[in-house]
N, C-alpha and C positions, 0 to 999 in steps of 0.2 A: 684539723688536727688528725682526723682520724686518717686523713690521705698522707698526709706526713708521717704520722707513725707505719702506714705501709709503707714508705719509699724509706724509709730509714732501716727497716726490719728488711728489706728486699736486698741494699746497700751492703748490711752486715752480711746476709747470708752470701750472697756474692764474694764479697770481699773478704771475706772468714775462710772460706771454701778453698780460693787461690791461695790463701795465706798457710792453710794446712795441706790441700792436696796435691801442689804443683811440687814443694820439696820433697815430699812424700814419692811423689813417681817421680822424681830424681833421684833418690835413695836407692830406689828397687829396679831403675834404669838407668846403670852409670853411662851405659855407652852413649845417651843422649844430653849428658850437662852441658858440654859444649855449645849445643846447638840453642839451648834455651837461655834465655836473658834472667836468668835466677836473680841474679843480685838487683835488676830491676824491680822483678816482679814482688819478690821480699820487701824493697823499701816503699815499692808504692803502696802495697798491699798490706803493711803495717803500719804505714803512715795514716791513709785511708780508714781503715781502723779503728785507731782511735779516733778519730775525728768523727765518726758515724757514731760510734759510743758516747761521747759526750753529748753530741746533738739528741741521741738516741734518749741517755739519761734526762735531759731538758725534757724532752717529750711525755717520758711516762713522770715526773713530777707534775708537770704542768697537768697531765691527763686525771692525777689523784687527787691534787687540787680545786680541779676545775675552772682552769685559768688557763692564758694563752702562755705561749713560752716567755714573754716578756713581763708575766705576773711571777715568773718562779722568784723566789729567793734564798737564800744561806742555808736558812733554817728548814726548808722544802727538802732541799737538796741533802743534807747532813741526816733528815730522818730516812730517807732512802738509804742512805750509805752505810748509816750504822746500824739502822734497827730494823731490815729487811734481808732475806736471803738473795734477795735480788741484788742489794747492795752489796752483799760480798761475794757474788757471780759479776758482777761490773768490773770490782775490782782485781779477780781473776781474770777477765778477759783482757783488763789493761796491761797485766805483767806477763800475757802470753803475747800480747802485742810486740811489747817494749821487747820481749825475746826476740820474735820476727825480725825486729828495726836491728837489734843488737847483732844477729849475723848478718843482716845485708851492710851493717859497719865493717865486721871483721871479716868479710869473705875470703880476702886475700890469705888469710893465714891457714885455713885448711876445710877448704869445700864441704867434704865430707860430712865432719865436724857441725857446721854452721847451718848444714841442711836438717841435719839430725835436732839441732836446737831450734830450727823454725818451724819444724813437723812436730815437735814436742809443742812449743811455744804457740803455733796455729791452731793443734787440735784442744790444747787448754782453752784458747779463746772459743772455737767455734762452740765447744761442750757448753759453755758457759750460757750461751744461748739457750739451753731448756729451760733454766727458772725464771727466763721471761715469757714464756709459751704455755702450755695445757699439762706440761709435763709435772708441775708442781700442783695440780687442781684435789690430788688425793692427799690421803693422811696415812700414816702409820705404814705399815709393810709392804700395803697395796701402792701407797706413795712412792716408797723407795723402788719398787717395781714398774712402776711406769717412767720414773723421772731415770731410771737406768734406761730401759728401752727407746726414749725419746735421746739420751747421748750417744747409746748407739746408732741410732737414725741417724742421726747429725755428723757422726765421723764417717760412717760407712758415704752417706749423699754427701759430704764433702772429699772426701778420696775419690769418689767417681767421677766428681764436677773437676778436681783440681787434673786429673788423668787426662780428661775428655780436654781441657783445653789446651795441655801439655802437647795434647796427639792433632790437635787441630792446626797448634801452631807447627808443628813440624811438618807436617801434611802438605801446610799451605807455601811454606820454607821449603818444600822440595819443587812446588812448580815454578820456583823462580830461578832454584840453582838443585839440578838432577845431576847426580854422579854415585857410582855404585856403590862407595862408601855410607852414604847419605841414605840411599834405598835399604842397604842392608841394616844397617841402624836402627831406622825409622822401623822397618819389619819388626827386628828382633823386639823393640819396644811395644810394639801394639800386639805381639804375640806373647810379651810377658804381661802386659795387661790383659790381657783374654783371660789368664788362667787367675791373676790376681781380682779380676771383674767379676768373677763367677762367686769368689765368697762374699764379695762387696755386695751383688746385688741379691745374697741369702740373705744377708743381715739386713737388708734394706727391707724388703719382702716379709721377713719375722717380723720385725720392729716394728713394721707397718703395719701389719695387721693385729699385733700387742696393741699397738696405739689406738686405733680404729675402735676395738675391741672396746677398752676402758671408757673411750672418750663416746662413743656412739652406743653401744650395746647393740646386741644381735636380736631383739624387739626393735629397736627404732631403725633396723636396715629398710624396712619398705616405707618408710616415711622420710627419708632421705631427699627422694627426688622434690619433696616438695617446701623443703627449706633452704635458702642460702648457701648455709653451712654444708648440706647434702649435696646441694648442687656445686659447689666450690672442691667439694673432696669428690664428688664421681667424678669431672672434669682433670682434677690431679691426676686419679687412678690413669684415666682414658691416657692423658700427655705422659704418663709414665710407661704404658701398654708402649708406647709408639718409641718410645727410647730403646725399651727393651728387644722392637722387633729391628730397630737402625744396629743395636749393640750385636745382635745374633747373626746381620746381613755382614757387618764387619768380618766379626771372627771367623764365620765359617766360610764366608765368599769373597770379600774384597782385601782381606791380610794374604790370606793365601794366593790371588788373582798377584798381589805386589809382589809377593815371593816369587812365584812362576816368571811375572814381568821382566827378572831383575836380570834370569838367565838369558832372554830372549833382545837383552837389552830395550826392551821396547815398556816404559813403564807409563808412559804421558796417560794413557787411558785406567789404568790401575790408581793413578795417582787422582787424577782428575776426579774420578768414580769415590774415591776412599772420602777426597775434599769434602765434597758435596753430602756426602752420609755425615759426615761428621760434624758438618754444619748443620744439618738440618737438628742431631741430635743435641747439636750443642742451644740450638732455638727453643726445643724442647725442655731443654734444663733453666734455660731463663723462663719457661713458662711457668714449670713446675717451683721456681723459687718464688715467682710472683704471687702463685694461686696459694702457696704454704703460707708467705708473707701476709695476706689478707684472711686466710685463714686463722691465722693466730691469733688474729684481735677481733674474731667472734664468737659468741657460746657455743660449745656444741649441743645444744639443745634445741628443740623444734623449736624454728621462727618461722611467722610468715615471711613468705619472698614480699 
């Protein structure tokens, strides 16, 4: 059951990041909308999110009842959905994902409006995950501060993840079909996210520090390497640092290289380097999401390995 819980959490983090971050990226990067399979992404991420949310609800009810999924009954599901804040968050997630699916279904009417609807729905969906993690462990004003910090962390991470997925698709597409117009549009998207990304990273760092302080506390930092939770947290921070290094290389070296290569009509080297860097950054993203999914199932108290 624990492995299934981690797998479902990972799936939700990934799918909801796509449902929120990709349409958000397309909103502030209109020049690449036609190059991205946005309608397909919205339909698939919305549908997958609904399926994973249903499975996740069964896993939660089964864990609370100490049974397998086969032992879950209607009364147990009703108790979670109507008697817990987790249930209200689940309803909000489903509503947000239905908005994403609706945006895909009504795509031909007004793409910008549908992107806004999908971003809003995806944002609600990914924010709802805060109620299924450690963000609800505190009470009173401190509890609200922790919850808001967790929501901010999720939204910023989703924005980064969605942009990263989009950029990797665009650069991979460039390797298949390179033209001056495509290179220019991709460069503008990369340059545009570089500015947005600075704010996103700032929110991730600040909210990450706040969450870690609330979960671990300064007095327990030295004990982190001796606990399972601490080891996973250290691994997450290390992988995140690698992502920051790759993102910095993209912004200050590879993106300007792409712009310069366009002048010389010699794009191959810059596109190949960007694709490798973005692929490595995406691999780091997957690792971070896996670690976060595992961390969410472990109490952040000192535990023997």
